[in-house]
N, C-alpha and C positions, 0 to 999 in steps of 0.2 A: 496752544496748539505746535509743532514741528513744522516747519517749515517742510514743503515735500522736498523727496531726491531724485537726482537728477533722472533715474526713471521713470519715475511720476511726472516728470516736464517735458522730457520725452514725446511720451504718451498723450498729456492733456495736448498738446498742437496738433493733435491731427492722427490719422489714422496711420501709420508708421510706412515709409515705402520702402519694403524690406530689400529687392529691389536694391537699393542703394544702399542699405548699411549691406548689404553683401559686398558690394563694389569697394566700400572703404575698407571692409577686412581682411579682401584680396590685396590691396594695394598697401594696405599702410603694415599689416602681419605676413600674411603670403608672399607678397613679392621680395621682401629684401634674402629670403629663403628656399628663391628657387621657382617661389609665385604658385606653388599647386599645393590645395589643401584638401583633405578628406569631406565628404559634404557631412557625416557624420558631427566632424568637430567644430564646421560650420555650424552645426544646430545648437550643440551645445555651447558654445561660444557666445550664441543670442541669445540662449534657453534665461540667463539671469537679467536679459533687456525685457524679461514677458512676449519674447517674440515665440507661434510654437514653429514645431518644427513641420506641420502643413504646408504652415506661410512661408517656412524657408525651401522644402522642395518644391512649390507650384515660385517663388521666385530663379528657382533659378536654371525652373523647364520653361520660362520669359527671356530670359537672358542669354541660353542658348541658344533656345527660337532668333532671337535678335542678333545674335553674331556676336555676343558680347563677353559671354563664359564657351569654355571649350571642355568638357566633359570627358574623361580622361577612367581609366580602371587600373587597378592596383590588386590583383586575386578577384576576391567579390565586391573589392571598394572602390567606388566611385568617386573620384578627385577634379576638383575645376580648378582652373588659371584661367585668367583674362583673355581671350582672344586677341591678335594683332591691333586689331585696332583701338581697342579700348585698352592695350598692354601701351599702345604710342600717347595716349588721349591721357590717359594717367600719370605716364610719364612725365608730360609737358607741364601737365597742373600740378604734380609735385613739385616743380624750382617754386614755384607761385607757393602751394602750403605748408613745405617745410623750411622754405626762405629765414636765414639766421633777422631776431630782431635788433635793433639799433641801425632801420631804415633813414640817415639826416638829409637827402637830396629826395625832394617830390615834382614832377612839371603841374603844374596846372594849366589848362586850357580852359580859356572863355570864349563866348560869343559860341559859334561856329564850328571850332576844328573840331575833327572827328576826335573819338574819344577810340585809345588803343587798348587793346584785350586787358583786359586787366585795372580796367579803371572803375574807379567808384566814383559815378556822378553827383552832380550836383547840382543846386539850383543855380540854372545858368554857365556850368560848366563840366569839368571833371577833374580827378587828380588823381596820380598814376608815378608808383615808388619810382627813383632812378630821374635818367634827364632822355627825355623823349623827343629825337630829333626833329622838325619842326614845328614842336610845337611853341606857342607865344605864351611866356608868362608876363599878368600886368596883374597889378594891383586893383583889388576889388573886396566886396564880401561877401562871403560865399555861403555857404549854410548845405547840409547834407542834404539833402532827395530821393526817397526812392525809388527806383526803376522805373518809367513809366509803364504801366500793364501786365508790371511780373509781382505776384503777390499780393498784391493787394496794397492800400495807401500807409504806409507808417513802416513797412517792412522791412526795410531794412536798418531804420531803430529798434525795431523790437528783434531782429535778428543779433544786433550787437548787445543788445539787453538781458538778450536769452546769452548768450555766450558768458557775459561777465558772470551772470548768473552765477553758470555751470563751476567757473572759475573759482568763483567764492565759493563755493559750496567745498566743505573737507570732506567728502563723501564716506561719512566710516561706515556705511550699510552695506557699500559694495566693493564690488572684491577687484585689484588693479587693474583689470584684464579688461574686464567691464567699464572698469572707472576712463580707459584711453582709449579705448573704442567709442565710446559716448563722445568727450569730447576731439577727438581727430574727426568724426562723422561732421561733430556742428560746427568745427571749426574750416571744412571741405568744404560744405554747402554755402557758408560764409562768403568765404574767399571767390568759389567760384561762380558764385549768385552775383555779389557784388560789387565787388575788389572791397580792395583796404582802403583807409581811412588814416591818418597822422592819430598819432593819440592827441594831440589837440581837438582834434575833432570827432572826437569820440565819442557819444553821450557820457555822464557822470557814471561814476564806477568807483568804488575801493580796491583797485588793483594794481596802485602807483601810476605814476606820471609815466613810464614807460611803456605803459600803454596793451592792449590787447597781445601782440601777439609777443611783447618780453614772456605775461602770465602763459599764455600758453604753453611757450617754452618750457615755462621753469613745470609745469604741475607735466607733461608729457615725460617728461624727463625725470619725474620723481616716482612717474608711475612705470616706468620701464623695465626697472631690475624684476619687481615683483610681476610684473605679470610677460616677459621674455623667462620666464621660472616655471609659467602654469602651460609653457606651452611643449611636456618635453619629450613631445612623438614626431616634431618638426626637425628638419635642418638646421644646423646653427644659422644664425641671421648672420648676414652681411656685416662685416665693420659698418658702413655706410650706414645703418641703419643708428648707430650711435653717433653719428653726426649730422642726425636733422637736426634742425634748427640754429644749428651750431655753426655750419657752412654749408656753400651754397651747393642747393645739390646739381649732380653729375647730368648730363640728355642718359 
């Protein structure tokens, strides 16, 4: 029996949050090319992920009601873009999502040191990439622990293992744009919900010593040319798109 596809694994994890997929799509695909995307194109891109058009319409309506997207018109065609608050949060999050691999400085906080934004919680403390002013690093034995009360016991480890499984899957049965959106959607949820761990603290996987971020960067850029070729109706992408995972995201 062949292993389940990335799409099947995505659905096996529970009912998809279509509104969240749309935010991923607008941030990853639409934002580098002006930010607007026709509703028909949103539905067409999500269709190979087994997302029905009715679910897309419902999610877009909810996002508009919550002031998360703005609806515009181009003739008879409805177009959507991120609203100012969502745009600001997306740009801030992008600096963490698309940071290049190879971070070699991490700050460890033990005891009651307050965890900064983006830190991964550990048993007895936290760890975050870069130098965090005011944090005290101490020697000690640490183990990864999921954020208390969030997504249930072991959720962080499960998310890391699911990310590794998707990255290890050659995904020969899906098109590059579907592959790209599913990967970046899973990566975005992982980084924003739980923070990032150094490769040495990740659960065992077969992606190499450089860790999940390096594997994600490689998979993203492998899918990028063909996935971009599938978007001929949108304006050309900003050159910054091709710097993702390779250079620091600008504010």
